DRENDO-1510 file (C-alpha; in Angstrom, 1 decimal, always signed):
<recs>
REC; n; res; u; v; w
REC; 1; UNK; -0.1; +0.2; +0.3 .
REC; 2; UNK; +1.7; +3.4; -0.9 .
REC; 3; UNK; +1.8; +6.2; +1.8 .
REC; 4; UNK; -0.9; +8.8; -0.3 .
REC; 5; UNK; -3.4; +5.7; +0.3 .
REC; 6; UNK; -2.1; +5.2; +3.5 .
REC; 7; UNK; -2.7; +8.8; +4.4 .
REC; 8; UNK; -6.2; +8.7; +2.6 .
REC; 9; UNK; -7.5; +5.9; +4.7 .
REC; 10; UNK; -6.5; +7.8; +7.8 .
REC; 11; UNK; -7.9; +10.8; +6.8 .
REC; 12; UNK; -10.8; +9.2; +6.3 .
REC; 13; UNK; -11.0; +6.8; +9.5 .
REC; 14; UNK; -11.0; +10.3; +10.9 .
REC; 15; UNK; -13.5; +12.0; +8.9 .
REC; 16; UNK; -15.7; +14.1; +10.9 .
REC; 17; UNK; -12.3; +15.6; +12.6 .
REC; 18; UNK; -10.6; +15.7; +9.1 .
REC; 19; UNK; -13.8; +17.9; +7.8 .
REC; 20; UNK; -13.7; +20.0; +11.2 .
REC; 21; UNK; -10.3; +21.3; +10.8 .
REC; 22; UNK; -10.5; +21.3; +7.4 .
REC; 23; UNK; -13.5; +23.6; +7.3 .
REC; 24; UNK; -12.0; +25.9; +9.7 .
REC; 25; UNK; -8.8; +26.3; +7.3 .
REC; 26; UNK; -11.2; +27.4; +4.8 .
REC; 27; UNK; -13.2; +30.0; +6.6 .
REC; 28; UNK; -9.4; +31.6; +7.4 .
REC; 29; UNK; -8.3; +31.2; +3.6 .
REC; 30; UNK; -11.9; +32.5; +2.3 .
REC; 31; UNK; -11.4; +35.8; +4.2 .
REC; 32; UNK; -7.8; +36.3; +3.0 .
REC; 33; UNK; -9.1; +35.9; -0.7 .
REC; 34; UNK; -11.8; +38.1; -0.2 .
REC; 35; UNK; -10.3; +40.6; +1.5 .
REC; 36; UNK; -7.3; +40.8; -0.7 .
REC; 37; UNK; -8.7; +40.2; -4.4 .
REC; 38; UNK; -11.3; +43.2; -3.3 .
REC; 39; UNK; -8.8; +45.1; -2.4 .
REC; 40; UNK; -6.6; +45.0; -5.4 .
REC; 41; UNK; -9.5; +45.1; -7.6 .
REC; 42; UNK; -10.6; +48.1; -5.8 .
REC; 43; UNK; -7.3; +49.9; -5.8 .
REC; 44; UNK; -6.7; +48.6; -9.4 .
REC; 45; UNK; -10.5; +50.4; -10.4 .
REC; 46; UNK; -9.7; +53.3; -8.4 .
REC; 47; UNK; -6.3; +54.5; -9.5 .
REC; 48; UNK; -7.7; +53.8; -13.4 .
REC; 49; UNK; -10.8; +56.1; -12.5 .
REC; 50; UNK; -8.8; +58.9; -11.9 .
REC; 51; UNK; -6.9; +59.2; -14.8 .
REC; 52; UNK; -8.2; +61.5; -17.0 .
REC; 53; UNK; -8.7; +64.3; -14.8 .
REC; 54; UNK; -6.3; +66.8; -13.7 .
REC; 55; UNK; -8.1; +69.3; -11.6 .
REC; 56; UNK; -12.0; +68.7; -10.1 .
REC; 57; UNK; -13.8; +71.7; -8.7 .
REC; 58; UNK; -16.9; +72.1; -7.1 .
REC; 59; UNK; -18.4; +74.1; -4.1 .
REC; 60; UNK; -16.2; +74.4; -0.9 .
REC; 61; UNK; -16.1; +71.2; +1.4 .
REC; 62; UNK; -14.5; +68.2; +1.8 .
REC; 63; UNK; -12.2; +67.7; -1.4 .
REC; 64; UNK; -12.7; +64.1; -0.9 .
REC; 65; UNK; -16.5; +64.1; -1.4 .
REC; 66; UNK; -16.0; +66.4; -4.3 .
REC; 67; UNK; -13.6; +63.5; -5.9 .
REC; 68; UNK; -15.9; +60.6; -5.1 .
REC; 69; UNK; -18.7; +62.6; -6.5 .
REC; 70; UNK; -17.4; +63.6; -9.7 .
REC; 71; UNK; -14.9; +61.0; -10.7 .
REC; 72; UNK; -16.6; +58.1; -9.1 .
REC; 73; UNK; -20.3; +58.8; -9.2 .
REC; 74; UNK; -20.1; +58.1; -5.3 .
REC; 75; UNK; -21.3; +60.1; -2.3 .
REC; 76; UNK; -23.6; +63.3; -3.0 .
REC; 77; UNK; -22.1; +66.2; -4.2 .
REC; 78; UNK; -20.8; +69.2; -2.0 .
REC; 79; UNK; -23.0; +72.3; -3.4 .
REC; 80; UNK; -22.7; +74.2; -6.4 .
REC; 81; UNK; -20.3; +76.5; -8.4 .
REC; 82; UNK; -21.0; +79.3; -10.9 .
REC; 83; UNK; -21.2; +78.7; -14.3 .
REC; 84; UNK; -19.0; +81.7; -14.8 .
REC; 85; UNK; -16.1; +79.7; -13.3 .
REC; 86; UNK; -16.4; +77.1; -15.9 .
REC; 87; UNK; -16.9; +79.7; -18.6 .
REC; 88; UNK; -13.2; +81.8; -16.9 .
REC; 89; UNK; -11.6; +77.8; -16.9 .
REC; 90; UNK; -12.4; +77.0; -20.1 .
REC; 91; UNK; -10.6; +80.0; -21.5 .
REC; 92; UNK; -7.8; +79.8; -19.5 .
REC; 93; UNK; -4.1; +78.9; -21.3 .
REC; 94; UNK; -3.1; +76.8; -18.9 .
REC; 95; UNK; -5.9; +74.3; -19.7 .
REC; 96; UNK; -6.5; +71.8; -22.4 .
REC; 97; UNK; -10.5; +71.7; -21.9 .
REC; 98; UNK; -12.7; +72.0; -19.3 .
REC; 99; UNK; -16.1; +69.6; -19.1 .
REC; 100; UNK; -18.9; +71.2; -16.7 .
REC; 101; UNK; -21.7; +68.4; -14.6 .
REC; 102; UNK; -25.0; +68.9; -13.0 .
REC; 103; UNK; -25.7; +65.9; -10.8 .
REC; 104; UNK; -28.8; +65.0; -8.5 .
REC; 105; UNK; -31.0; +62.6; -10.8 .
REC; 106; UNK; -30.6; +58.7; -11.3 .
REC; 107; UNK; -32.3; +56.0; -12.5 .
REC; 108; UNK; -32.7; +52.9; -11.7 .
REC; 109; UNK; -29.5; +53.7; -9.0 .
REC; 110; UNK; -27.4; +54.3; -12.2 .
REC; 111; UNK; -26.3; +58.3; -11.3 .
REC; 112; UNK; -27.4; +60.7; -14.0 .
REC; 113; UNK; -24.9; +63.4; -15.3 .
REC; 114; UNK; -25.9; +66.4; -17.2 .
REC; 115; UNK; -22.9; +67.2; -19.2 .
REC; 116; UNK; -21.6; +68.5; -22.5 .
REC; 117; UNK; -20.8; +66.7; -25.8 .
REC; 118; UNK; -17.4; +68.0; -25.4 .
REC; 119; UNK; -17.1; +65.5; -22.6 .
REC; 120; UNK; -17.8; +62.4; -24.7 .
REC; 121; UNK; -15.6; +63.4; -27.6 .
REC; 122; UNK; -12.6; +64.7; -25.8 .
REC; 123; UNK; -12.4; +63.1; -22.7 .
REC; 124; UNK; -10.0; +60.0; -22.0 .
REC; 125; UNK; -11.3; +58.1; -19.4 .
REC; 126; UNK; -7.9; +55.6; -19.8 .
REC; 127; UNK; -4.9; +57.3; -21.6 .
REC; 128; UNK; -5.0; +57.4; -25.0 .
REC; 129; UNK; -7.9; +55.1; -24.5 .
REC; 130; UNK; -11.1; +57.8; -25.9 .
REC; 131; UNK; -14.9; +57.0; -25.5 .
REC; 132; UNK; -16.0; +54.9; -28.1 .
REC; 133; UNK; -19.8; +54.1; -29.1 .
REC; 134; UNK; -21.4; +50.6; -28.9 .
REC; 135; UNK; -24.1; +51.6; -31.0 .
REC; 136; UNK; -25.9; +54.8; -31.5 .
REC; 137; UNK; -24.4; +58.5; -31.1 .
REC; 138; UNK; -23.4; +61.3; -28.9 .
REC; 139; UNK; -26.2; +63.4; -27.8 .
REC; 140; UNK; -27.0; +66.8; -29.1 .
REC; 141; UNK; -25.8; +69.6; -27.1 .
REC; 142; UNK; -26.5; +73.3; -27.8 .
REC; 143; UNK; -24.8; +75.9; -25.7 .
REC; 144; UNK; -27.1; +78.9; -26.5 .
REC; 145; UNK; -30.0; +76.5; -25.5 .
REC; 146; UNK; -28.3; +75.9; -22.0 .
REC; 147; UNK; -28.0; +79.5; -21.2 .
REC; 148; UNK; -31.6; +79.7; -21.9 .
REC; 149; UNK; -32.3; +76.7; -19.8 .
REC; 150; UNK; -30.1; +78.5; -16.8 .
REC; 151; UNK; -31.8; +81.5; -17.3 .
REC; 152; UNK; -35.3; +79.5; -17.1 .
REC; 153; UNK; -34.2; +77.6; -14.2 .
REC; 154; UNK; -33.6; +81.4; -12.1 .
REC; 155; UNK; -36.9; +82.5; -13.1 .
REC; 156; UNK; -38.6; +79.1; -11.4 .
REC; 157; UNK; -36.4; +79.8; -8.3 .
REC; 158; UNK; -37.9; +83.4; -8.3 .
REC; 159; UNK; -41.3; +82.4; -8.9 .
REC; 160; UNK; -41.0; +79.4; -6.4 .
REC; 161; UNK; -42.0; +76.2; -6.2 .
REC; 162; UNK; -45.7; +77.3; -7.4 .
REC; 163; UNK; -44.7; +78.3; -10.6 .
REC; 164; UNK; -41.9; +75.4; -10.9 .
REC; 165; UNK; -44.0; +72.8; -12.1 .
REC; 166; UNK; -46.1; +74.6; -14.6 .
REC; 167; UNK; -43.0; +76.4; -16.4 .
REC; 168; UNK; -40.9; +73.2; -16.6 .
REC; 169; UNK; -44.4; +71.1; -17.9 .
REC; 170; UNK; -44.1; +74.4; -20.8 .
REC; 171; UNK; -40.5; +73.4; -21.0 .
REC; 172; UNK; -40.7; +69.7; -21.1 .
REC; 173; UNK; -43.4; +70.2; -24.1 .
REC; 174; UNK; -40.9; +72.1; -26.3 .
REC; 175; UNK; -42.1; +75.4; -25.3 .
REC; 176; UNK; -44.3; +75.7; -28.3 .
REC; 177; UNK; -45.0; +79.1; -27.8 .
REC; 178; UNK; -41.4; +80.2; -28.7 .
REC; 179; UNK; -41.2; +77.3; -31.6 .
REC; 180; UNK; -38.1; +75.4; -29.3 .
REC; 181; UNK; -37.5; +72.2; -29.3 .
REC; 182; UNK; -35.9; +70.7; -26.1 .
REC; 183; UNK; -33.9; +67.4; -27.1 .
REC; 184; UNK; -33.5; +65.4; -24.2 .
REC; 185; UNK; -31.1; +62.4; -24.9 .
REC; 186; UNK; -28.8; +60.1; -23.1 .
REC; 187; UNK; -25.9; +58.3; -23.7 .
REC; 188; UNK; -25.6; +55.1; -21.5 .
REC; 189; UNK; -22.1; +53.6; -20.3 .
REC; 190; UNK; -21.9; +49.8; -21.0 .
REC; 191; UNK; -22.4; +48.6; -17.4 .
REC; 192; UNK; -25.4; +50.8; -16.9 .
REC; 193; UNK; -27.2; +50.0; -20.4 .
REC; 194; UNK; -26.5; +46.1; -18.8 .
REC; 195; UNK; -27.8; +46.1; -16.0 .
REC; 196; UNK; -30.9; +48.7; -16.5 .
REC; 197; UNK; -31.6; +46.8; -20.3 .
REC; 198; UNK; -32.0; +49.8; -22.0 .
REC; 199; UNK; -31.1; +50.0; -25.5 .
REC; 200; UNK; -31.0; +53.1; -27.7 .
REC; 201; UNK; -34.2; +54.3; -29.5 .
REC; 202; UNK; -36.0; +53.4; -26.1 .
REC; 203; UNK; -37.5; +56.1; -22.9 .
REC; 204; UNK; -36.8; +56.4; -19.5 .
REC; 205; UNK; -38.0; +58.5; -16.8 .
REC; 206; UNK; -34.9; +59.6; -14.0 .
REC; 207; UNK; -35.9; +60.2; -10.5 .
REC; 208; UNK; -34.9; +63.2; -8.3 .
REC; 209; UNK; -32.5; +62.2; -5.8 .
REC; 210; UNK; -29.5; +59.3; -6.0 .
REC; 211; UNK; -31.5; +56.7; -4.7 .
REC; 212; UNK; -35.0; +55.8; -6.2 .
REC; 213; UNK; -37.2; +55.7; -3.4 .
REC; 214; UNK; -41.2; +55.5; -2.8 .
REC; 215; UNK; -40.5; +59.7; -1.6 .
REC; 216; UNK; -38.7; +60.3; -5.0 .
REC; 217; UNK; -40.5; +62.3; -7.3 .
REC; 218; UNK; -40.2; +61.1; -10.9 .
REC; 219; UNK; -39.9; +63.4; -14.0 .
REC; 220; UNK; -42.4; +61.9; -15.8 .
REC; 221; UNK; -43.0; +65.1; -18.0 .
REC; 222; UNK; -39.8; +64.7; -19.8 .
REC; 223; UNK; -38.1; +61.4; -20.2 .
REC; 224; UNK; -34.7; +60.9; -21.7 .
REC; 225; UNK; -34.2; +59.1; -24.9 .
REC; 226; UNK; -31.8; +56.7; -25.0 .
REC; 227; UNK; -29.5; +57.7; -28.3 .
REC; 228; UNK; -26.0; +55.9; -27.3 .
REC; 229; UNK; -24.3; +53.2; -25.5 .
REC; 230; UNK; -20.6; +53.3; -24.9 .
REC; 231; UNK; -18.3; +50.4; -25.1 .
REC; 232; UNK; -16.7; +48.9; -21.9 .
REC; 233; UNK; -13.5; +51.5; -20.3 .
REC; 234; UNK; -13.6; +49.3; -16.8 .
REC; 235; UNK; -13.7; +52.6; -15.5 .
REC; 236; UNK; -16.6; +54.5; -13.0 .
REC; 237; UNK; -18.2; +55.7; -16.2 .
REC; 238; UNK; -19.1; +52.6; -17.2 .
REC; 239; UNK; -22.3; +53.1; -14.6 .
REC; 240; UNK; -22.9; +56.4; -15.3 .
REC; 241; UNK; -26.0; +57.8; -17.6 .
REC; 242; UNK; -24.9; +61.3; -19.2 .
REC; 243; UNK; -27.9; +63.6; -21.0 .
REC; 244; UNK; -27.2; +67.0; -22.2 .
REC; 245; UNK; -26.6; +69.4; -19.8 .
REC; 246; UNK; -29.4; +71.9; -21.4 .
REC; 247; UNK; -32.2; +69.6; -20.8 .
REC; 248; UNK; -31.2; +69.4; -17.4 .
REC; 249; UNK; -32.1; +72.6; -16.2 .
REC; 250; UNK; -35.6; +72.2; -18.2 .
REC; 251; UNK; -36.8; +69.7; -15.8 .
REC; 252; UNK; -39.6; +70.2; -13.4 .
REC; 253; UNK; -37.8; +71.0; -9.6 .
REC; 254; UNK; -34.6; +72.0; -11.5 .
REC; 255; UNK; -34.6; +75.2; -10.3 .
REC; 256; UNK; -31.7; +78.1; -9.0 .
REC; 257; UNK; -32.1; +80.2; -6.8 .
REC; 258; UNK; -30.9; +83.7; -6.2 .
REC; 259; UNK; -29.5; +84.4; -2.9 .
REC; 260; UNK; -26.2; +85.2; -0.8 .
REC; 261; UNK; -23.4; +83.0; -2.0 .
REC; 262; UNK; -22.7; +80.0; +1.1 .
REC; 263; UNK; -19.8; +78.4; +0.3 .
REC; 264; UNK; -20.3; +74.7; +0.3 .
REC; 265; UNK; -23.9; +74.5; +0.1 .
REC; 266; UNK; -26.4; +74.3; -3.1 .
REC; 267; UNK; -29.8; +73.2; -4.2 .
REC; 268; UNK; -29.6; +69.6; -5.1 .
REC; 269; UNK; -32.2; +70.1; -8.1 .
REC; 270; UNK; -30.3; +72.9; -9.4 .
REC; 271; UNK; -27.3; +71.0; -10.0 .
REC; 272; UNK; -26.2; +69.6; -6.1 .
REC; 273; UNK; -28.2; +68.2; -3.0 .
REC; 274; UNK; -27.8; +70.7; -0.6 .
REC; 275; UNK; -29.5; +74.4; -1.0 .
REC; 276; UNK; -27.8; +77.6; -1.0 .
REC; 277; UNK; -26.3; +80.1; -3.3 .
REC; 278; UNK; -26.8; +81.1; -6.8 .
REC; 279; UNK; -24.1; +82.7; -9.4 .
REC; 280; UNK; -24.7; +85.6; -11.7 .
REC; 281; UNK; -26.5; +83.3; -14.4 .
REC; 282; UNK; -26.5; +79.9; -13.9 .
REC; 283; UNK; -24.9; +76.8; -11.5 .
REC; 284; UNK; -23.4; +73.3; -12.1 .
REC; 285; UNK; -22.3; +71.0; -9.3 .
REC; 286; UNK; -18.7; +70.4; -10.3 .
REC; 287; UNK; -16.1; +71.0; -13.6 .
REC; 288; UNK; -13.2; +68.5; -14.1 .
REC; 289; UNK; -10.0; +70.1; -15.9 .
REC; 290; UNK; -7.5; +68.7; -18.4 .
REC; 291; UNK; -4.7; +70.7; -18.2 .
REC; 292; UNK; -2.1; +71.5; -21.0 .
REC; 293; UNK; +1.2; +70.3; -18.7 .
REC; 294; UNK; +1.0; +68.6; -15.4 .
REC; 295; UNK; +3.3; +71.7; -13.7 .
REC; 296; UNK; +0.2; +73.6; -14.0 .
REC; 297; UNK; -1.9; +71.4; -11.6 .
REC; 298; UNK; -0.7; +72.9; -8.2 .
REC; 299; UNK; -0.7; +76.6; -9.3 .
REC; 300; UNK; -4.0; +76.6; -10.6 .
REC; 301; UNK; -5.4; +75.0; -7.3 .
REC; 302; UNK; -4.0; +77.1; -5.3 .
REC; 303; UNK; -5.2; +80.0; -7.3 .
REC; 304; UNK; -8.6; +78.7; -7.6 .
REC; 305; UNK; -8.9; +77.6; -4.0 .
REC; 306; UNK; -7.5; +81.7; -2.5 .
REC; 307; UNK; -9.4; +83.5; -5.3 .
REC; 308; UNK; -12.7; +81.8; -5.8 .
REC; 309; UNK; -15.7; +80.9; -4.3 .
REC; 310; UNK; -15.1; +77.2; -4.3 .
REC; 311; UNK; -12.6; +74.6; -4.2 .
REC; 312; UNK; -10.2; +72.5; -6.8 .
REC; 313; UNK; -9.1; +68.7; -5.4 .
REC; 314; UNK; -6.1; +66.6; -7.3 .
REC; 315; UNK; -8.0; +63.3; -7.7 .
REC; 316; UNK; -4.7; +61.3; -7.6 .
REC; 317; UNK; -4.1; +63.1; -4.5 .
REC; 318; UNK; -7.0; +62.1; -2.5 .
REC; 319; UNK; -7.5; +59.2; -3.8 .
REC; 320; UNK; -3.7; +58.3; -2.2 .
REC; 321; UNK; -5.3; +59.6; +1.0 .
REC; 322; UNK; -8.2; +57.2; +0.6 .
REC; 323; UNK; -6.4; +54.0; +0.1 .
REC; 324; UNK; -3.9; +54.8; +3.2 .
REC; 325; UNK; -6.8; +55.0; +5.3 .
REC; 326; UNK; -8.8; +51.8; +4.0 .
REC; 327; UNK; -4.9; +49.8; +4.0 .
REC; 328; UNK; -5.2; +50.2; +7.9 .
REC; 329; UNK; -8.4; +48.7; +7.7 .
REC; 330; UNK; -7.3; +45.7; +5.0 .
REC; 331; UNK; -4.1; +45.2; +7.1 .
REC; 332; UNK; -6.3; +44.2; +10.2 .
REC; 333; UNK; -8.8; +42.0; +8.5 .
REC; 334; UNK; -6.5; +40.4; +7.0 .
REC; 335; UNK; -4.4; +39.8; +10.3 .
REC; 336; UNK; -7.3; +38.3; +11.7 .
REC; 337; UNK; -7.8; +35.9; +8.8 .
REC; 338; UNK; -3.8; +34.7; +8.7 .
REC; 339; UNK; -4.4; +34.4; +12.5 .
REC; 340; UNK; -7.5; +32.1; +11.8 .
REC; 341; UNK; -5.8; +29.8; +9.4 .
REC; 342; UNK; -2.7; +29.9; +11.9 .
REC; 343; UNK; -5.1; +28.5; +14.5 .
REC; 344; UNK; -6.8; +26.2; +12.7 .
REC; 345; UNK; -3.5; +24.7; +11.7 .
REC; 346; UNK; -2.4; +24.3; +15.2 .
REC; 347; UNK; -5.9; +22.7; +16.1 .
REC; 348; UNK; -5.4; +19.9; +13.4 .
REC; 349; UNK; -1.7; +19.8; +15.1 .
REC; 350; UNK; -3.2; +18.9; +18.5 .
REC; 351; UNK; -6.3; +16.8; +17.4 .
REC; 352; UNK; -3.5; +14.5; +15.6 .
REC; 353; UNK; -1.5; +14.7; +18.3 .
REC; 354; UNK; -4.1; +13.5; +20.8 .
REC; 355; UNK; -4.9; +10.9; +18.6 .
REC; 356; UNK; -1.4; +9.4; +18.7 .
REC; 357; UNK; -2.3; +7.4; +21.8 .
REC; 358; UNK; -5.4; +5.4; +19.9 .
REC; 359; UNK; -2.5; +5.1; +16.9 .
REC; 360; UNK; +0.6; +3.5; +18.4 .
REC; 361; UNK; -0.2; +0.3; +18.2 .
REC; 362; UNK; -1.0; +0.7; +14.2 .
REC; 363; UNK; +2.2; +2.7; +13.9 .
REC; 364; UNK; +3.7; -0.3; +15.9 .
REC; 365; UNK; +2.6; -3.0; +13.2 .
REC; 366; UNK; +3.6; -0.7; +10.3 .
REC; 367; UNK; +7.5; -0.5; +11.9 .
REC; 368; UNK; +6.9; -4.4; +12.6 .
REC; 369; UNK; +6.0; -5.2; +9.3 .
REC; 370; UNK; +9.2; -3.1; +7.7 .
REC; 371; UNK; +8.3; +0.9; +7.3 .
REC; 372; UNK; +10.8; +3.1; +8.6 .
REC; 373; UNK; +10.5; +5.9; +10.8 .
REC; 374; UNK; +11.0; +8.5; +8.2 .
REC; 375; UNK; +8.0; +6.6; +6.0 .
REC; 376; UNK; +5.7; +6.8; +9.2 .
REC; 377; UNK; +6.8; +10.8; +9.8 .
REC; 378; UNK; +5.9; +11.1; +6.2 .
REC; 379; UNK; +2.4; +9.8; +6.8 .
REC; 380; UNK; +2.0; +11.9; +10.1 .
REC; 381; UNK; +2.8; +15.2; +8.5 .
REC; 382; UNK; +1.3; +14.6; +5.0 .
REC; 383; UNK; -1.8; +13.8; +6.7 .
REC; 384; UNK; -1.9; +16.9; +8.4 .
REC; 385; UNK; -0.9; +19.0; +4.8 .
REC; 386; UNK; -3.8; +16.9; +3.4 .
REC; 387; UNK; -6.2; +18.4; +6.3 .
REC; 388; UNK; -4.3; +21.9; +5.5 .
REC; 389; UNK; -4.4; +21.8; +1.6 .
REC; 390; UNK; -8.4; +20.6; +1.7 .
REC; 391; UNK; -9.2; +23.6; +3.5 .
REC; 392; UNK; -7.4; +25.7; +1.4 .
REC; 393; UNK; -8.9; +24.5; -1.5 .
REC; 394; UNK; -12.3; +24.6; -0.3 .
REC; 395; UNK; -10.9; +28.5; +1.2 .
REC; 396; UNK; -10.5; +29.2; -2.3 .
REC; 397; UNK; -14.0; +28.2; -3.2 .
REC; 398; UNK; -15.9; +29.8; -0.6 .
REC; 399; UNK; -13.7; +33.2; -1.2 .
REC; 400; UNK; -14.7; +33.6; -4.6 .
REC; 401; UNK; -18.2; +32.1; -4.1 .
REC; 402; UNK; -18.5; +35.0; -1.0 .
REC; 403; UNK; -17.1; +37.8; -3.3 .
REC; 404; UNK; -20.0; +36.9; -6.0 .
REC; 405; UNK; -22.8; +37.2; -3.1 .
REC; 406; UNK; -21.3; +40.4; -1.9 .
REC; 407; UNK; -21.1; +42.2; -5.4 .
REC; 408; UNK; -24.5; +43.8; -5.1 .
REC; 409; UNK; -23.5; +45.3; -1.4 .
REC; 410; UNK; -19.6; +45.8; -2.6 .
REC; 411; UNK; -21.1; +48.0; -6.0 .
REC; 412; UNK; -23.7; +50.3; -3.7 .
REC; 413; UNK; -20.5; +50.8; -1.3 .
REC; 414; UNK; -17.8; +51.5; -4.3 .
REC; 415; UNK; -19.9; +52.2; -7.6 .
REC; 416; UNK; -18.7; +48.6; -9.7 .
REC; 417; UNK; -19.1; +45.1; -9.2 .
REC; 418; UNK; -16.1; +42.8; -8.6 .
REC; 419; UNK; -16.6; +39.1; -10.3 .
REC; 420; UNK; -16.5; +36.1; -8.3 .
REC; 421; UNK; -14.7; +34.6; -11.4 .
REC; 422; UNK; -11.6; +37.1; -10.4 .
REC; 423; UNK; -8.5; +35.4; -9.7 .
REC; 424; UNK; -5.5; +36.9; -9.0 .
REC; 425; UNK; -1.8; +34.7; -8.6 .
REC; 426; UNK; -1.2; +35.4; -5.1 .
REC; 427; UNK; -3.9; +32.8; -4.5 .
REC; 428; UNK; -1.5; +30.0; -5.4 .
REC; 429; UNK; +0.9; +31.8; -2.6 .
REC; 430; UNK; -2.2; +31.7; +0.4 .
REC; 431; UNK; -3.0; +27.9; -0.8 .
REC; 432; UNK; +0.9; +26.7; -0.6 .
REC; 433; UNK; +1.4; +29.4; +2.5 .
REC; 434; UNK; -1.2; +27.2; +4.1 .
REC; 435; UNK; +0.0; +23.6; +3.2 .
REC; 436; UNK; +3.3; +24.9; +5.3 .
REC; 437; UNK; +1.0; +25.3; +8.0 .
REC; 438; UNK; -0.3; +21.9; +8.1 .
REC; 439; UNK; +3.6; +20.6; +7.8 .
REC; 440; UNK; +4.3; +22.4; +10.4 .
REC; 441; UNK; +1.5; +21.6; +12.5 .
REC; 442; UNK; +2.2; +17.8; +11.8 .
REC; 443; UNK; +5.7; +18.0; +13.1 .
REC; 444; UNK; +4.5; +17.6; +16.7 .
REC; 445; UNK; +2.6; +14.4; +16.0 .
REC; 446; UNK; +4.9; +13.3; +13.7 .
REC; 447; UNK; +8.4; +13.8; +16.6 .
REC; 448; UNK; +5.8; +11.3; +18.7 .
REC; 449; UNK; +4.8; +8.8; +16.0 .
REC; 450; UNK; +9.0; +8.5; +15.1 .
REC; 451; UNK; +9.3; +7.8; +19.1 .
REC; 452; UNK; +7.3; +5.0; +18.9 .
REC; 453; UNK; +8.4; +1.9; +20.6 .
REC; 454; UNK; +7.5; -1.4; +18.6 .
REC; 455; UNK; +8.0; -4.0; +21.2 .
REC; 456; UNK; +6.2; -2.2; +24.2 .
REC; 457; UNK; +3.1; -1.2; +21.6 .
REC; 458; UNK; +2.7; -4.7; +20.1 .
REC; 459; UNK; +2.0; -6.5; +23.4 .
REC; 460; UNK; -1.3; -7.5; +23.8 .
REC; 461; UNK; -1.5; -5.1; +26.8 .
REC; 462; UNK; -0.3; -2.4; +25.3 .
</recs>
C-alpha cells in the first residue's frame, strides 16, 4: 500500500475531525482571498478612474467627497459653483479643456450626469483611450439652449415652487409658444445599459435624488431618450448615464435659487444636493479640467482655492489618502484571517497529537512490517498537509463564492462590482502558505510517531 493511500485512509477514518478542521482552515483562507481580491481590484479601479482628470472643481467642503462624487459617481455633491467659473477656466491658457457636470437625478441606482458633448468627444477615461460608441450616437448639445435653460431655471427659482411645475411642464413640452424643440437625450455607460436593460431608442424616466424611493419624485413630464451606448472602459464611467446639460435645467424642480453665496451649500435640483447659493446666470455641480501640462496643477489649484468661492482637488492625491486610510483597515482584517488559519493549523496538529495514543499500535504494526521511521513521519506530516490542503482549496472556492454573493453590496459601496470569477496569482501563494502551516502543524505528532516503541506497543496489554 502506498503512502498516499495510507494517508487518505487515515483521513477517512477520522472523517468528522478532518472535515471540521479543514472547514476552519477554509474559513480563514476564504477571508484572506475575499479581502485581498476586493482590495486589489478596488485599488486598481480607483487608480484607473481618475486617470483622465487633472483637477476637479466644486463647492467648498471635503475635497475627497468632491472627487468621489465627480469621478466615481459616489457620495453626494458638496454643492454648486457658478457657471461663470467654468466659462472663465475654459478660456485659461493652462487648460486643455474643461467639462461641466450637473447631478441630482438617478435611474435604477445609476447616476444621471448632465454634461456637454465635449466630455464624450475629448475626455479619455484611460490614457490614450477615448470613449467609443458601441452603437448609436452622442447626444446633441446646444450652448445657446443651455444658457436659455439656466435663465428659465433662475426665473422658476424667483417665482417659487408654485410656478415651477407649470413652467417646467411648458419646457418639457417643447415651449411650443417659442417654437423651440428641447432634446432630452442620453448616452449610457456599458454597465448602466447592461444592468438597466435600456437599448438605443428607448425612453426612460429618471427619479429626483441619488437613490430612488417611494418619496422620490419622477420626471414624468420629460423622459430622456437613449441615443447611444458606450463601449466598456473598465472605469466608473461605465456606470453613469450622461445627458445633455441643457436638458437638465428644463426639468421640473431643477431651479436656481438666487441668494447670498454660502460656501459649500447648494440646491440639489439645480446641480447639487444641498440648498444654497446662486451665481450670476447659472449653476453647475462641478467641473473637471484636463491641463496642457501637469506642472500647472498645483498653481491652478492654489489660485482657485484662494480666489474663488470654490475648491479645486487633485483626484490622484485624494485617492492616495483614501487608500492609506482603507489600507489600515485591510491590514487588520487580513491579520485576523491569517490568525484564523494559524489557529486552525495548530488545532489540526493538536487533534492529531491527541490521537497518537490510539494510533500507536497501528504505527507499531507498520514498523514491524518493515516501514521505516521516516515513512511514519511522512504519513503523519502528509495527513496534516492533506487537511490543510483541503481547507485551502475549499477556502479559495468559498472566498470567490463570498465575493460573488457580496457583489451587489460592494457595487453599492464603491460603485462597481467585483466578479467572483476574478482570480489573482497571489492565491497560489495563499494555498502554499496554508500547506506550509499544515506541515508545521504535523511536526509535533510526527515526532511522537517517530518515537513510538515497536515492542512495547505490539504487546497485547499495550
